[in-house]
C-alpha positions in Angstrom: 25.0 37.8 -27.5 27.3 35.0 -28.4 29.7 35.6 -31.2 29.6 31.9 -32.2 27.0 31.2 -34.9 25.0 28.0 -35.1 25.7 26.3 -38.3 22.8 24.4 -39.8 22.9 21.7 -42.5 19.5 21.3 -44.2 18.6 18.0 -45.9 15.6 18.4 -48.1 14.4 21.8 -49.5 10.9 21.1 -50.7 7.8 22.7 -49.4 8.7 22.7 -45.6 12.5 23.0 -46.2 12.0 26.1 -48.3 9.7 27.5 -45.5 12.4 27.0 -43.0 15.0 28.7 -45.2 12.6 31.7 -45.7 12.1 32.0 -41.9 15.9 31.9 -41.2 16.5 34.6 -43.8 13.6 36.9 -43.3 13.4 36.7 -39.5 17.1 36.5 -38.7 17.1 39.5 -36.4 14.2 38.1 -34.4 15.7 34.7 -34.2 19.2 36.1 -33.1 17.3 37.8 -30.2 15.5 34.6 -29.3 18.7 32.5 -29.4 21.4 34.9 -28.4 23.4 33.8 -31.4 23.2 33.9 -35.2 21.5 31.1 -37.1 23.6 30.3 -40.2 22.3 28.0 -43.0 25.6 26.5 -44.0 24.8 23.8 -46.6 21.7 22.3 -48.3 21.4 18.7 -49.6 18.7 18.0 -52.2 18.1 15.4 -54.8 18.2 17.8 -57.7 20.7 20.6 -56.8 20.3 22.3 -60.3 16.6 23.2 -59.7 15.7 26.8 -58.7 15.3 27.1 -54.9 13.1 30.3 -54.4 13.9 31.9 -51.0 17.3 30.2 -50.5 20.2 32.7 -50.4 22.5 32.3 -53.3 25.5 32.1 -51.0 24.3 28.8 -49.5 25.9 25.9 -51.2 23.5 23.3 -52.7 24.6 19.7 -53.3 23.3 16.2 -53.7 25.8 14.6 -51.3 24.9 13.8 -47.7 28.6 13.5 -47.1 29.1 17.2 -47.6 27.3 17.7 -44.4 28.7 14.7 -42.6 32.2 15.8 -43.3 31.7 19.5 -42.6 32.8 19.7 -38.9 31.6 23.2 -38.6 27.9 22.1 -38.9 26.3 21.8 -35.4 22.8 20.7 -36.3 21.2 18.7 -39.1 17.6 19.5 -40.2 16.4 16.5 -42.1 13.1 17.3 -44.0 12.9 14.4 -46.5 10.1 11.9 -46.5 10.0 8.2 -46.5 11.9 5.9 -44.1 14.7 4.2 -46.0 17.2 7.0 -46.9 15.8 9.0 -44.0 16.8 6.3 -41.5 20.2 5.8 -43.0 20.9 9.6 -42.9 19.6 9.9 -39.4 21.9 7.1 -38.1 24.9 8.5 -39.9 24.4 12.1 -38.8 24.0 11.1 -35.1 27.1 8.9 -35.4 28.9 11.8 -36.9 28.2 14.0 -33.9 25.4 16.1 -35.3 22.2 16.8 -33.4 19.1 16.2 -35.4 15.7 18.0 -36.2 13.1 16.2 -38.3 9.6 16.5 -39.4 9.4 13.0 -40.7 6.4 11.3 -39.0 6.9 8.0 -40.7 10.5 7.8 -39.6 9.7 8.6 -35.9 6.7 6.3 -35.9 8.6 3.3 -37.3 12.1 3.9 -35.9 11.8 6.5 -33.1 12.6 4.0 -30.4 16.0 3.0 -32.1 16.9 6.5 -33.0 16.1 7.9 -29.4 18.3 5.2 -27.8 21.0 5.8 -30.3 21.0 9.6 -29.7 20.9 8.9 -25.9 24.0 6.7 -26.1 25.9 9.3 -28.3 24.7 12.3 -26.1 22.9 13.8 -29.1 19.4 15.2 -29.3 16.5 14.8 -31.7 13.8 17.4 -32.1 10.6 16.3 -33.8 7.9 18.8 -33.0 6.9 19.1 -36.7 6.3 15.5 -37.1 2.8 15.7 -35.5 0.1 18.3 -36.0 2.2 20.9 -37.9 2.3 24.2 -36.0 0.5 22.9 -33.0 3.0 22.4 -30.1 1.8 19.0 -28.9 5.2 17.3 -28.5 6.5 20.1 -26.3 3.3 20.1 -24.4 3.6 16.4 -23.6 7.3 16.4 -22.9 7.5 19.6 -20.8 4.3 21.3 -19.7 2.4 18.1 -18.7 5.2 16.1 -17.1 3.5 16.4 -13.7 0.4 14.6 -15.0 -0.4 11.0 -15.7 -1.9 11.1 -19.2 -5.3 9.4 -19.2 -6.2 10.0 -22.9 -5.4 11.7 -26.2 -8.0 12.2 -28.8 -7.9 14.4 -31.8 -8.2 15.3 -35.4 -4.6 14.7 -36.7 -5.1 14.7 -40.5 -6.1 18.0 -42.1 -6.8 16.5 -45.5 -9.5 14.1 -44.2 -10.9 17.0 -42.1 -11.1 19.3 -45.1 -12.9 16.7 -47.3 -15.5 15.9 -44.6 -16.1 19.5 -43.9 -16.5 20.4 -47.5 -18.8 17.5 -48.2 -21.3 18.7 -45.6 -20.9 22.5 -45.9 -20.9 22.5 -49.7 -23.2 19.5 -50.5 -20.4 17.7 -52.3 -19.6 14.1 -52.9 -16.5 12.5 -51.5 -14.9 12.6 -55.0 -15.6 16.3 -55.4 -14.3 17.2 -52.1 -11.1 15.2 -52.6 -10.6 16.9 -56.1 -10.9 20.3 -54.4 -8.4 19.3 -51.6 -6.0 18.3 -54.3 -6.4 21.6 -56.2 -6.0 23.7 -53.1 -2.8 21.7 -52.0 -4.4 20.0 -49.0 -4.2 16.5 -50.6 -1.4 14.8 -52.6 -2.0 13.4 -56.1 -2.0 10.0 -54.4 -4.0 10.8 -51.1 -4.1 7.2 -49.8 -2.1 7.7 -46.7 -4.3 10.6 -45.7 -7.7 9.2 -46.5 -7.1 5.6 -45.3 -6.1 6.7 -41.8 -2.3 5.8 -42.0 -1.1 9.4 -41.6 -3.1 9.9 -38.5 -2.2 6.6 -37.1 1.6 7.3 -37.4 1.1 10.5 -35.6 -1.0 8.8 -32.8 1.7 6.2 -32.5 4.3 8.9 -31.8 2.0 10.6 -29.1 1.4 7.3 -27.5 5.0 6.6 -27.1 5.5 10.0 -25.4 2.4 9.8 -23.3 2.2 6.1 -22.3 5.7 4.8 -22.9 4.3 2.1 -25.1 5.1 1.2 -28.7 1.8 0.7 -30.7 2.7 -0.1 -34.3 0.1 1.2 -36.9 -0.8 -2.4 -37.8 -1.9 -3.1 -34.2 -4.4 -0.3 -34.2 -8.0 -0.4 -35.4 -7.5 1.8 -38.5 -10.3 2.8 -41.0 -10.3 5.6 -43.4 -13.0 8.1 -44.8 -13.2 6.8 -48.4 -16.6 5.0 -47.8 -18.3 8.0 -46.2 -21.1 9.4 -48.2 -22.7 12.7 -48.1 -25.9 11.0 -46.9 -24.0 9.7 -43.9 -22.9 13.2 -42.9 -26.4 14.4 -43.3 -27.8 11.5 -41.3 -25.3 12.1 -38.5 -26.2 15.8 -38.6 -29.9 15.1 -38.2 -29.1 12.9 -35.2 -27.0 15.8 -33.6 -23.5 14.6 -34.6 -20.6 15.3 -37.0 -18.4 12.7 -38.6 -14.7 13.2 -38.1 -11.6 11.0 -38.6 -10.8 10.6 -34.9 -7.6 9.3 -33.4 -8.0 7.9 -29.9 -5.7 6.5 -27.2 -6.8 6.1 -23.7 -6.2 4.0 -20.6 -8.9 1.4 -20.1 -8.4 -0.7 -17.0 -4.7 -0.4 -17.3 -4.8 -1.4 -21.0 -4.3 1.0 -23.8 -7.2 1.4 -26.3 -5.9 2.9 -29.5 -7.7 3.5 -32.8 -8.1 5.8 -35.8 -11.5 5.7 -37.6 -14.3 8.0 -38.7 -16.6 8.5 -35.7 -19.7 10.3 -34.8 -19.0 13.2 -32.4 -21.7 15.3 -30.8 -22.1 18.6 -32.5 -21.5 20.6 -29.4 -18.0 19.2 -28.8 -15.0 21.3 -29.9 -13.7 18.4 -31.9 -16.9 18.4 -33.9 -16.6 22.1 -34.6 -13.0 21.9 -35.9 -13.4 22.3 -39.6 -11.4 22.7 -42.8 -7.7 21.6 -42.7 -7.2 22.4 -39.0 -6.1 19.9 -36.5 -7.1 19.6 -32.8 -5.5 17.6 -30.0 -7.3 17.1 -26.6 -5.2 15.6 -23.8 -6.7 14.6 -20.5 -4.2 14.7 -17.6 -4.6 13.5 -14.0 -4.0 17.1 -12.6 -4.7 19.4 -15.4 -7.9 17.8 -16.6 -8.8 18.4 -20.3 -6.5 20.5 -22.4 -7.1 21.4 -26.0 -4.7 22.4 -28.6 -5.9 23.5 -32.0 -4.6 25.2 -35.2 -3.0 24.7 -38.5 -1.9 21.0 -38.5 -0.1 21.1 -41.9 1.1 23.4 -44.6 4.4 25.0 -45.5 4.7 27.8 -42.9 3.1 26.2 -39.8 5.3 23.1 -40.2 8.3 25.3 -40.8 7.4 27.2 -37.7 7.6 24.0 -35.6 11.0 23.0 -37.2 12.4 26.5 -36.4 11.1 26.2 -32.8 13.2 23.0 -32.5 16.3 24.8 -34.0 15.9 27.6 -31.4 15.5 25.0 -28.6 18.9 23.4 -29.7 20.5 26.9 -30.0 19.5 27.9 -26.5 20.2 24.5 -24.9 16.6 23.7 -24.1 16.7 20.7 -26.6 19.2 18.8 -24.4 17.0 19.1 -21.3 13.8 18.3 -23.2 15.3 15.3 -25.0 16.6 13.9 -21.6 13.0 14.1 -20.4 11.9 12.2 -23.5 14.4 9.5 -22.8 13.4 9.3 -19.1 9.7 9.1 -20.1 10.5 5.9 -22.2 11.6 4.1 -19.0 8.2 4.1 -17.5 6.2 0.8 -17.4 4.5 0.2 -20.7 0.8 -0.7 -21.0 -0.7 -3.8 -22.6 -2.5 -3.0 -25.9 -6.2 -3.8 -25.5 -7.3 -6.4 -28.0 -9.1 -4.9 -31.1 -12.2 -6.7 -30.3 -12.6 -5.2 -26.9 -13.4 -1.5 -27.3 -17.1 -0.6 -26.4 -19.1 2.0 -28.3 -22.5 2.8 -29.6 -22.5 2.4 -33.3 -24.0 3.9 -36.4 -24.8 1.4 -39.2 -25.8 2.3 -42.7 -26.8 -0.4 -45.3 -28.6 -0.6 -48.4 -31.3 -3.3 -48.6 -34.0 -4.6 -50.8 -37.4 -2.9 -50.2 -39.5 -6.1 -49.6 -41.2 -7.8 -46.7 -39.1 -9.4 -43.9 -35.9 -7.5 -44.7 -36.0 -5.5 -41.4 -36.7 -8.8 -39.5 -33.7 -10.4 -41.2 -31.4 -7.4 -40.3 -32.5 -7.0 -36.7 -32.3 -10.9 -36.3 -28.6 -10.7 -37.2 -27.9 -8.0 -34.7 -30.0 -9.7 -32.0 -28.1 -13.0 -32.5 -24.8 -11.1 -31.7 -26.4 -9.5 -28.6 -26.4 -6.0 -30.3 -29.3 -3.9 -29.1 -30.9 -1.3 -31.4 -31.5 2.2 -30.0 -33.0 3.7 -33.2 -33.8 2.7 -36.8 -34.7 4.8 -39.7 -35.5 3.7 -43.2 -35.6 6.1 -46.2 -38.2 5.9 -48.9 -37.3 3.4 -51.5 -35.5 4.3 -54.7 -34.6 2.5 -57.9 -36.5 0.5 -60.5 -40.0 -0.6 -59.5 -39.2 -4.2 -60.0 -36.3 -4.1 -57.5 -36.4 -1.0 -55.3 -33.8 -0.4 -52.6 -34.0 1.5 -49.3 -31.3 2.8 -47.0 -31.4 1.8 -43.3 -29.7 3.9 -40.7 -29.4 2.0 -37.3 -28.0 3.3 -34.0 -27.1 0.8 -31.5 -26.8 0.7 -27.8 -23.2 0.2 -26.4 -21.5 -3.1 -27.6 -18.1 -4.4 -28.3 -16.0 -4.1 -31.5 -15.7 -7.9 -31.6 -19.5 -8.3 -31.8 -19.8 -5.7 -34.4 -17.2 -7.3 -36.6 -19.0 -10.7 -36.4 -22.3 -9.0 -37.2 -20.8 -7.2 -40.1 -20.0 -10.4 -41.8 -23.4 -11.9 -41.2 -25.1 -8.8 -42.5 -23.1 -8.8 -45.6 -24.1 -12.5 -46.2 -27.9 -11.5 -46.2 -29.4 -11.7 -49.7 -31.4 -8.6 -48.9 -28.3 -6.4 -48.3 -27.0 -4.7 -51.4 -23.6 -3.6 -50.3 -21.1 -3.8 -47.5 -22.7 -2.1 -44.5 -20.9 1.0 -43.2 -20.2 1.0 -39.5 -18.9 4.0 -37.4 -18.4 4.3 -33.7 -20.0 7.0 -31.6 -17.4 8.8 -29.6 -19.4 9.6 -26.4 
């Protein structure tokens, strides 16, 4: 065993950071066997150094100055576990330029600035570990960058946001409204006080963007994806989908389509027998299809203190053993492959689920089906609930399943349906992930 310890500077000691400190302290003998050297937490940088830090050894200096890590030449590796992109990007640049290798769990940083940071690290002969940035404790990054390098990746699809999956699961199993399930997710720590980035699809889209860069050597900014959230899903939608043999999940999808890349994040109907549909609670699942391996599934805890800390510590061990240098070289080489053109958002083809509330009066069905027909959208099935509401203006819910059509046709039909006098609200439209 080497007598030279690995000195670590930790930036951010919140939920995940304190989990990392706990593993380094409680599992130090196991980690020494795994690494062949001692892992030493040398300094911690936080915004409020006077706050109590449970689990952090009292001997570790705590400061609010990033310069204390930058100027400490004994520190080999910086573990950056702060959120956001502004300070995180500034720190990452300065740490790399100061000769520090980097481990981060910041998905927003890697999504928005990964290409720049990878190139900078490559020029400076540094490494960046970012396993914890996607899917928490599920080793999807290392799978793509090591285990599947002999494959041409054909597709990636998955449930990448545990908050949304928890909400949709609880709505159906516990007969709850969206608002009730969201409140429960917040009480149990699965959702932030402001859950916007989770429920509007941004979080999953950032993670998908990172996976796309690794699998397809293509930069797909979040704003270039079809991105929709779960906040308009009603319990009745989940029940209607279940009656048709489906589950509704916030699905992230990237796949080759005639040498273009189709990429989107949106709630979708998934057949109930598929593993994706059966993934419940806050768990994540990623399905990767490779040219040689076929379909590979990775599932488990996609968030939470200890699963995410586990992924961070795995990156630390990779650095300590020298694996990180080889793996990061593979990441850099993968980025030199030819990129794919991004498929226009109007092009994807799916069957669709449509839900709209309409006046219960003559000719309404004719008006709705006429709109779909004018946009060359064929109906597979149609169900109308019994009318509800006041007798002078009763309303009915329509559930329509279409045959396969394009996203562009459906968008145009959305607008025309919403303009109909008989349609009470904005129709909900979800793709069927066949």
